C-alpha positions as CSV (number, residue, x, y, z in Angstrom):
1,X,115.4,140.7,105.4
2,X,116.5,140.1,109.0
3,X,116.1,136.5,110.0
4,X,114.2,136.0,113.3
5,X,114.9,133.2,115.6
6,X,112.0,130.9,116.5
7,X,112.4,130.3,120.3
8,X,110.6,126.9,120.3
9,X,112.8,125.6,117.4
10,X,115.9,126.9,119.2
11,X,115.0,125.2,122.4
12,X,114.2,121.9,120.6
13,X,117.6,121.8,118.8
14,X,119.5,122.8,122.0
15,X,117.7,120.1,123.9
16,X,118.7,117.5,121.3
17,X,122.3,118.2,122.1
18,X,121.7,118.0,125.8
19,X,119.8,114.7,125.6
20,X,122.4,113.2,123.3
21,X,125.2,114.3,125.7
22,X,123.4,112.9,128.7
23,X,123.1,109.5,127.0
24,X,126.7,109.4,125.9
25,X,127.9,110.4,129.4
26,X,126.2,107.3,130.7
27,X,127.6,104.9,128.1
28,X,131.0,106.5,127.4
29,X,131.8,108.6,130.4
30,X,132.3,112.4,130.4
31,X,136.1,112.3,130.3
32,X,136.1,110.1,127.1
33,X,133.3,112.1,125.5
34,X,134.2,114.5,122.8
35,X,132.1,117.1,121.0
36,X,132.6,115.1,117.8
37,X,130.9,112.1,119.5
38,X,127.8,114.3,120.1
39,X,127.9,115.6,116.6
40,X,128.1,112.0,115.2
41,X,125.2,110.9,117.5
42,X,123.0,113.6,116.1
43,X,124.4,113.9,112.6
44,X,124.9,117.6,113.3
45,X,127.6,120.1,112.3
46,X,130.1,121.9,114.5
47,X,128.5,125.1,113.5
48,X,125.2,123.9,115.0
49,X,126.9,122.9,118.2
50,X,128.7,126.2,118.7
51,X,125.5,128.1,118.0
52,X,124.3,126.9,121.4
53,X,127.5,126.0,123.4
54,X,131.0,127.5,123.4
55,X,132.7,124.4,124.9
56,X,132.3,120.9,126.2
57,X,132.1,122.3,129.7
58,X,129.1,124.5,128.7
59,X,127.4,121.4,127.4
60,X,128.0,119.6,130.7
61,X,126.5,122.6,132.6
62,X,123.4,122.3,130.4
63,X,123.2,118.6,131.2
64,X,123.4,119.3,134.9
65,X,120.7,122.0,134.7
66,X,118.5,119.6,132.7
67,X,118.8,117.0,135.4
68,X,117.8,119.6,138.1
69,X,114.8,120.6,136.0
70,X,113.7,117.0,135.6
71,X,114.2,116.1,139.3
72,X,112.2,119.1,140.5
73,X,109.5,118.5,138.0
74,X,109.1,115.0,139.5
75,X,108.4,116.4,143.0
76,X,106.2,119.3,141.9
77,X,103.0,117.3,142.3
78,X,104.0,116.4,145.9
79,X,104.7,120.1,146.8
80,X,101.3,121.2,145.5
81,X,99.1,118.2,146.7
82,X,96.4,119.8,148.8
83,X,95.9,116.5,150.7
84,X,99.4,116.4,152.1
85,X,100.6,118.1,155.3
86,X,103.6,120.4,155.2
87,X,105.8,117.8,156.9
88,X,104.8,115.1,154.5
89,X,105.5,117.5,151.6
90,X,108.9,118.3,152.9
91,X,109.8,114.7,153.3
92,X,108.3,113.9,149.9
93,X,110.6,116.4,148.1
94,X,113.6,114.6,149.6
95,X,112.4,111.0,148.9
96,X,111.1,112.0,145.4
97,X,114.4,113.4,144.3
98,X,116.3,110.5,145.9
99,X,114.1,108.1,144.0
100,X,114.7,110.0,140.8
101,X,118.4,109.8,141.3
102,X,118.3,106.2,142.2
103,X,116.6,105.4,138.8
104,X,119.6,107.1,137.1
105,X,122.5,105.7,139.1
106,X,124.8,105.5,136.1
107,X,124.3,109.1,135.1
108,X,124.6,110.3,138.7
109,X,127.8,108.3,139.3
110,X,129.4,109.6,136.1
111,X,128.5,113.2,136.9
112,X,130.0,112.8,140.4
113,X,133.3,111.5,138.9
114,X,133.8,114.9,137.3
115,X,131.9,117.0,139.8
116,X,134.7,118.0,142.1
117,X,137.3,118.8,139.5
118,X,138.7,122.3,139.7
119,X,137.7,122.7,136.0
120,X,134.1,122.4,136.9
121,X,133.7,125.2,139.5
122,X,131.4,127.1,137.1
123,X,129.3,124.0,136.6
124,X,128.9,123.6,140.4
125,X,127.9,127.2,140.8
126,X,125.4,126.7,138.0
127,X,123.8,123.8,139.8
128,X,123.5,125.7,143.0
129,X,121.8,128.6,141.2
130,X,119.5,126.2,139.4
131,X,118.5,124.4,142.6
132,X,117.9,127.7,144.4
133,X,115.7,129.0,141.6
134,X,113.6,125.9,141.2
135,X,113.2,125.0,144.9
136,X,112.6,128.4,146.4
137,X,108.9,128.7,145.4
138,X,108.2,125.1,146.5
139,X,109.9,125.4,149.9
140,X,108.3,128.8,150.5
141,X,104.8,127.4,149.8
142,X,105.5,124.4,152.1
143,X,106.7,126.7,154.9
144,X,103.7,129.0,154.6
145,X,101.4,125.9,154.8
146,X,103.3,124.6,157.8
147,X,103.0,127.9,159.7
148,X,99.3,128.1,158.9
149,X,98.9,124.5,160.2
150,X,100.7,125.4,163.4
151,X,103.3,122.8,162.6
152,X,106.3,125.0,161.7
153,X,107.6,127.7,164.0
154,X,109.7,130.2,162.0
155,X,109.9,134.0,162.4
156,X,110.2,134.5,158.7
157,X,109.3,132.1,155.9
158,X,111.6,133.9,153.5
159,X,114.5,133.7,155.9
160,X,113.8,130.1,156.7
161,X,113.6,129.2,153.0
162,X,117.1,130.7,152.5
163,X,118.5,128.7,155.4
164,X,116.9,125.5,154.2
165,X,118.3,126.0,150.7
166,X,121.8,126.4,152.2
167,X,121.3,123.2,154.1
168,X,120.0,121.3,151.1
169,X,123.0,122.4,149.0
170,X,125.3,121.5,151.8
171,X,123.7,118.1,152.2
172,X,124.0,117.5,148.4
173,X,127.7,118.3,148.4
174,X,128.4,116.4,151.6
175,X,126.5,113.4,150.5
176,X,128.3,113.4,147.1
177,X,131.7,113.5,148.9
178,X,130.6,110.7,151.2
179,X,129.4,108.6,148.3
180,X,132.8,108.9,146.6
181,X,134.6,108.2,150.0
182,X,132.5,105.1,150.5
183,X,133.5,103.9,147.0
184,X,137.1,104.3,148.0
185,X,136.4,102.6,151.4
186,X,137.6,105.8,153.2
187,X,134.6,106.2,155.5
188,X,132.3,103.7,157.2
189,X,128.5,103.4,156.7
190,X,128.1,104.4,160.3
191,X,130.0,107.7,159.6
192,X,127.6,108.3,156.7
193,X,124.5,107.7,158.9
194,X,125.7,110.0,161.6
195,X,126.3,112.8,159.1
196,X,122.9,112.4,157.5
197,X,121.2,112.3,160.9
198,X,122.9,115.5,161.8
199,X,121.5,117.2,158.7
200,X,118.0,115.9,159.6
201,X,118.3,117.4,163.1
202,X,119.4,120.8,161.5
203,X,116.3,120.8,159.3
204,X,114.1,120.1,162.3
205,X,115.6,123.0,164.2
206,X,115.1,125.4,161.4
207,X,111.5,124.3,161.0
208,X,110.9,124.5,164.7
209,X,109.5,121.0,165.0
210,X,110.2,118.3,167.6
211,X,113.3,116.0,167.1
212,X,112.4,112.9,165.2
213,X,109.6,114.5,163.3
214,X,111.2,114.2,159.8
215,X,112.0,111.1,157.9
216,X,114.2,112.3,155.1
217,X,115.2,108.9,153.8
218,X,114.7,105.2,154.7
219,X,117.6,102.9,155.5
220,X,117.0,100.9,152.4
221,X,117.6,103.9,150.2
222,X,120.6,105.1,152.2
223,X,122.2,101.6,151.9
224,X,121.5,101.5,148.2
225,X,123.7,104.5,147.8
226,X,126.2,104.2,150.6
227,X,126.1,100.5,151.7
């Protein structure tokens, strides 16, 4: 008899490896983490691990994708709140994700330590793809609402969504590099502020709203990460 795979059971077991790896990355660090450490944490076999992942890098990619899912899930209620204006929703996505990251500083810092390694190019591309897939419907809905409200001025919501996603991905990578540069005391806090303000201005131009309309992060949050 051919054995069929139960998708729910498969996902649960795979998620167990991802959750265990995430916790160990925080406590042990990714570079020091081994596949055997994950197996020991779960009491699992190598066969079980390689049923889901073909390498430690593949497991890291799954951890990154899981963090994207969790962060986007956090801001989903903001994006669909009928009481919020489109501008407030757009701001809420940024502040909500920033808060989610801020509550997981150790994990974010450890992921950043390995993020820009040449060995992790595939992982970075996976993140970009995951962010694009998860954020596209949220941004498209917010843009359509803003146009209907008469707040946003865009010729195409689909085109504007694509441009905004490119800016968001660029902001994420730039902010990550600035964070590491601040840790190394290679850039000033004022340099960071100027760069973030420039991104905010770019968002406003794409949305067709007056300068100073968006508040994408308060100074307290910025100083917590870059101060």
